FIKOLZA-1660 file (N, C-alpha, C; in steps of 0.1 Angstrom, whole numbers, plus 5000, padded with zeros to 4 digits):
% residues 101
   i   px   py   pz ch aa at
   1 0350 2397 5540  A  T  N
   1 0345 2395 5555  A  T CA
   1 0366 2386 5555  A  T  C
   2 0362 2398 5567  A  V  N
   2 0380 2397 5580  A  V CA
   2 0368 2385 5593  A  V  C
   3 0372 2377 5599  A  Y  N
   3 0366 2366 5608  A  Y CA
   3 0377 2371 5623  A  Y  C
   4 0369 2378 5631  A  L  N
   4 0374 2377 5641  A  L CA
   4 0376 2370 5652  A  L  C
   5 0384 2370 5664  A  A  N
   5 0374 2355 5671  A  A CA
   5 0384 2360 5685  A  A  C
   6 0374 2364 5694  A  T  N
   6 0381 2370 5707  A  T CA
   6 0378 2364 5721  A  T  C
   7 0388 2368 5734  A  Y  N
   7 0386 2361 5741  A  Y CA
   7 0370 2372 5749  A  Y  C
   8 0369 2366 5768  A  G  N
   8 0360 2373 5772  A  G CA
   8 0359 2376 5782  A  G  C
   9 0352 2384 5796  A  A  N
   9 0358 2378 5805  A  A CA
   9 0354 2364 5813  A  A  C
  10 0357 2362 5823  A  G  N
  10 0350 2351 5831  A  G CA
  10 0334 2353 5833  A  G  C
  11 0331 2339 5842  A  A  N
  11 0313 2338 5839  A  A CA
  11 0313 2354 5856  A  A  C
  12 0329 2345 5864  A  A  N
  12 0325 2356 5875  A  A CA
  12 0323 2371 5873  A  A  C
  13 0328 2379 5861  A  A  N
  13 0323 2391 5866  A  A CA
  13 0314 2392 5860  A  A  C
  14 0308 2381 5856  A  N  N
  14 0288 2386 5846  A  N CA
  14 0292 2398 5837  A  N  C
  15 0307 2394 5829  A  A  N
  15 0303 2402 5814  A  A CA
  15 0299 2390 5803  A  A  C
  16 0308 2402 5790  A  V  N
  16 0307 2395 5778  A  V CA
  16 0314 2381 5775  A  V  C
  17 0311 2370 5772  A  G  N
  17 0321 2364 5768  A  G CA
  17 0326 2362 5759  A  G  C
  18 0334 2354 5752  A  G  N
  18 0341 2352 5736  A  G CA
  18 0331 2358 5730  A  G  C
  19 0338 2361 5720  A  Q  N
  19 0332 2365 5703  A  Q CA
  19 0334 2366 5691  A  Q  C
  20 0328 2364 5676  A  V  N
  20 0332 2362 5664  A  V CA
  20 0331 2373 5660  A  V  C
  21 0333 2378 5649  A  F  N
  21 0328 2389 5645  A  F CA
  21 0328 2391 5631  A  F  C
  22 0318 2391 5616  A  A  N
  22 0321 2392 5611  A  A CA
  22 0326 2407 5604  A  A  C
  23 0335 2414 5600  A  V  N
  23 0337 2426 5593  A  V CA
  23 0339 2428 5574  A  V  C
  24 0333 2440 5574  A  N  N
  24 0337 2439 5564  A  N CA
  24 0352 2444 5561  A  N  C
  25 0356 2439 5550  A  A  N
  25 0375 2442 5548  A  A CA
  25 0377 2452 5537  A  A  C
  26 0360 2462 5534  A  D  N
  26 0361 2471 5528  A  D CA
  26 0366 2485 5540  A  D  C
  27 0358 2482 5547  A  T  N
  27 0350 2497 5549  A  T CA
  27 0346 2498 5563  A  T  C
  28 0348 2479 5568  A  G  N
  28 0362 2486 5583  A  G CA
  28 0343 2480 5597  A  G  C
  29 0336 2479 5586  A  A  N
  29 0324 2477 5593  A  A CA
  29 0313 2468 5598  A  A  C
  30 0321 2467 5611  A  V  N
  30 0308 2452 5623  A  V CA
  30 0293 2448 5611  A  V  C
  31 0301 2434 5600  A  N  N
  31 0290 2433 5598  A  N CA
  31 0278 2424 5608  A  N  C
  32 0287 2417 5623  A  W  N
  32 0273 2409 5631  A  W CA
  32 0286 2397 5638  A  W  C
  33 0280 2397 5649  A  N  N
  33 0289 2392 5661  A  N CA
  33 0278 2379 5667  A  N  C
  34 0291 2373 5679  A  F  N
  34 0286 2362 5680  A  F CA
  34 0289 2360 5697  A  F  C
  35 0278 2363 5702  A  V  N
  35 0288 2357 5714  A  V CA
  35 0285 2347 5718  A  V  C
  36 0293 2339 5726  A  A  N
  36 0297 2330 5732  A  A CA
  36 0293 2324 5749  A  A  C
  37 0277 2321 5748  A  P  N
  37 0275 2315 5762  A  P CA
  37 0278 2316 5769  A  P  C
  38 0276 2310 5783  A  F  N
  38 0285 2309 5795  A  F CA
  38 0277 2296 5797  A  F  C
  39 0284 2288 5801  A  R  N
  39 0281 2273 5810  A  R CA
  39 0287 2269 5816  A  R  C
  40 0275 2267 5830  A  E  N
  40 0280 2257 5842  A  E CA
  40 0290 2247 5843  A  E  C
  41 0303 2252 5849  A  G  N
  41 0313 2244 5848  A  G CA
  41 0319 2240 5842  A  G  C
  42 0319 2253 5836  A  F  N
  42 0331 2261 5824  A  F CA
  42 0332 2280 5837  A  F  C
  43 0345 2279 5833  A  Q  N
  43 0347 2294 5837  A  Q CA
  43 0348 2306 5824  A  Q  C
  44 0352 2298 5812  A  F  N
  44 0355 2309 5803  A  F CA
  44 0342 2307 5790  A  F  C
  45 0344 2312 5783  A  S  N
  45 0336 2315 5770  A  S CA
  45 0343 2317 5760  A  S  C
  46 0354 2316 5759  A  D  N
  46 0366 2319 5751  A  D CA
  46 0366 2319 5735  A  D  C
  47 0371 2323 5731  A  F  N
  47 0374 2315 5711  A  F CA
  47 0389 2320 5715  A  F  C
  48 0401 2311 5719  A  D  N
  48 0414 2315 5725  A  D CA
  48 0423 2306 5708  A  D  C
  49 0415 2308 5693  A  S  N
  49 0419 2305 5684  A  S CA
  49 0416 2312 5671  A  S  C
  50 0418 2310 5657  A  S  N
  50 0409 2314 5645  A  S CA
  50 0392 2300 5644  A  S  C
  51 0391 2312 5631  A  V  N
  51 0382 2308 5633  A  V CA
  51 0380 2299 5621  A  V  C
  52 0372 2289 5612  A  A  N
  52 0374 2280 5596  A  A CA
  52 0358 2288 5589  A  A  C
  53 0363 2289 5580  A  V  N
  53 0357 2294 5571  A  V CA
  53 0355 2280 5563  A  V  C
  54 0340 2274 5556  A  G  N
  54 0335 2262 5551  A  G CA
  54 0335 2270 5539  A  G  C
  55 0330 2259 5525  A  T  N
  55 0331 2262 5512  A  T CA
  55 0314 2268 5510  A  T  C
  56 0307 2263 5521  A  D  N
  56 0293 2273 5521  A  D CA
  56 0291 2282 5532  A  D  C
  57 0300 2290 5529  A  G  N
  57 0305 2302 5537  A  G CA
  57 0293 2302 5553  A  G  C
  58 0289 2295 5559  A  R  N
  58 0296 2289 5571  A  R CA
  58 0310 2293 5581  A  R  C
  59 0306 2289 5593  A  V  N
  59 0323 2301 5597  A  V CA
  59 0316 2290 5609  A  V  C
  60 0331 2279 5615  A  Y  N
  60 0331 2274 5626  A  Y CA
  60 0342 2286 5635  A  Y  C
  61 0341 2273 5646  A  A  N
  61 0347 2287 5661  A  A CA
  61 0344 2275 5671  A  A  C
  62 0353 2270 5680  A  G  N
  62 0352 2266 5688  A  G CA
  62 0356 2270 5702  A  G  C
  63 0351 2273 5714  A  S  N
  63 0349 2278 5723  A  S CA
  63 0349 2269 5739  A  S  C
  64 0361 2276 5751  A  T  N
  64 0365 2268 5761  A  T CA
  64 0350 2274 5770  A  T  C
  65 0341 2271 5764  A  N  N
  65 0333 2266 5771  A  N CA
  65 0329 2258 5763  A  N  C
  66 0334 2238 5756  A  G  N
  66 0330 2231 5755  A  G CA
  66 0316 2232 5740  A  G  C
  67 0322 2235 5735  A  R  N
  67 0312 2237 5725  A  R CA
  67 0315 2249 5709  A  R  C
  68 0318 2235 5695  A  L  N
  68 0314 2240 5689  A  L CA
  68 0303 2244 5684  A  L  C
  69 0312 2255 5676  A  Y  N
  69 0295 2268 5670  A  Y CA
  69 0295 2266 5655  A  Y  C
  70 0290 2270 5642  A  V  N
  70 0286 2260 5631  A  V CA
  70 0273 2278 5630  A  V  C
  71 0284 2288 5621  A  L  N
  71 0273 2302 5623  A  L CA
  71 0280 2303 5606  A  L  C
  72 0262 2309 5604  A  N  N
  72 0256 2307 5589  A  N CA
  72 0262 2321 5584  A  N  C
  73 0268 2323 5572  A  P  N
  73 0268 2335 5567  A  P CA
  73 0269 2343 5574  A  P  C
  74 0252 2351 5573  A  N  N
  74 0249 2363 5580  A  N CA
  74 0246 2366 5598  A  N  C
  75 0256 2354 5605  A  G  N
  75 0257 2349 5620  A  G CA
  75 0248 2347 5626  A  G  C
  76 0241 2338 5620  A  S  N
  76 0229 2329 5633  A  S CA
  76 0236 2318 5636  A  S  C
  77 0227 2313 5642  A  R  N
  77 0239 2301 5642  A  R CA
  77 0235 2288 5638  A  R  C
  78 0239 2284 5630  A  S  N
  78 0232 2271 5624  A  S CA
  78 0233 2260 5634  A  S  C
  79 0241 2256 5638  A  Y  N
  79 0246 2242 5645  A  Y CA
  79 0250 2248 5657  A  Y  C
  80 0255 2234 5666  A  E  N
  80 0266 2234 5679  A  E CA
  80 0264 2224 5689  A  E  C
  81 0277 2217 5691  A  A  N
  81 0284 2205 5696  A  A CA
  81 0291 2200 5712  A  A  C
  82 0280 2201 5719  A  D  N
  82 0292 2200 5732  A  D CA
  82 0304 2191 5734  A  D  C
  83 0313 2196 5731  A  L  N
  83 0321 2185 5730  A  L CA
  83 0331 2179 5741  A  L  C
  84 0321 2188 5753  A  L  N
  84 0325 2184 5768  A  L CA
  84 0338 2188 5769  A  L  C
  85 0350 2198 5765  A  G  N
  85 0363 2203 5773  A  G CA
  85 0364 2214 5762  A  G  C
  86 0373 2224 5771  A  E  N
  86 0379 2230 5760  A  E CA
  86 0383 2229 5752  A  E  C
  87 0379 2238 5746  A  I  N
  87 0384 2239 5723  A  I CA
  87 0394 2249 5724  A  I  C
  88 0409 2250 5722  A  R  N
  88 0415 2261 5719  A  R CA
  88 0425 2259 5707  A  R  C
  89 0416 2248 5696  A  V  N
  89 0422 2247 5684  A  V CA
  89 0416 2256 5675  A  V  C
  90 0422 2259 5663  A  T  N
  90 0412 2262 5654  A  T CA
  90 0408 2247 5642  A  T  C
  91 0394 2247 5640  A  P  N
  91 0385 2242 5642  A  P CA
  91 0388 2234 5627  A  P  C
  92 0400 2224 5612  A  A  N
  92 0399 2220 5604  A  A CA
  92 0390 2211 5597  A  A  C
  93 0386 2221 5583  A  L  N
  93 0371 2217 5579  A  L CA
  93 0383 2203 5563  A  L  C
  94 0375 2194 5563  A  G  N
  94 0380 2184 5548  A  G CA
  94 0372 2182 5544  A  G  C
  95 0366 2171 5536  A  V  N
  95 0357 2164 5526  A  V CA
  95 0352 2170 5527  A  V  C
  96 0337 2182 5522  A  N  N
  96 0321 2180 5526  A  N CA
  96 0322 2191 5540  A  N  C
  97 0330 2202 5542  A  N  N
  97 0328 2204 5555  A  N CA
  97 0335 2188 5564  A  N  C
  98 0334 2184 5562  A  T  N
  98 0332 2179 5574  A  T CA
  98 0352 2184 5591  A  T  C
  99 0347 2183 5599  A  V  N
  99 0351 2190 5612  A  V CA
  99 0361 2175 5617  A  V  C
 100 0369 2189 5611  A  Y  N
 100 0387 2178 5627  A  Y CA
 100 0387 2189 5638  A  Y  C
 101 0387 2186 5654  A  I  N
 101 0389 2193 5660  A  I CA
 101 0397 2188 5666  A  I  C
% end
């Protein structure tokens, strides 16, 4: 599986926010995608960096909407954390999938 993180349009444009895609490396088919919602106080919900993949297959992605998203291998949301500021770096994973921003 190849993971892609994208920009979205601004909240004022009434458009879709940033997305994470899981793509089948053999066929190019999209297995799933996750859309980061717009949040009050944040103009964007982009993913400005790469995602990290844990040893358990979960995908970690930081958004410019101030949230860290943890996605299950099937694309469903496992967890999210409000970090209060834009996240523009790739999450680093340590022992036992400890997340560093």
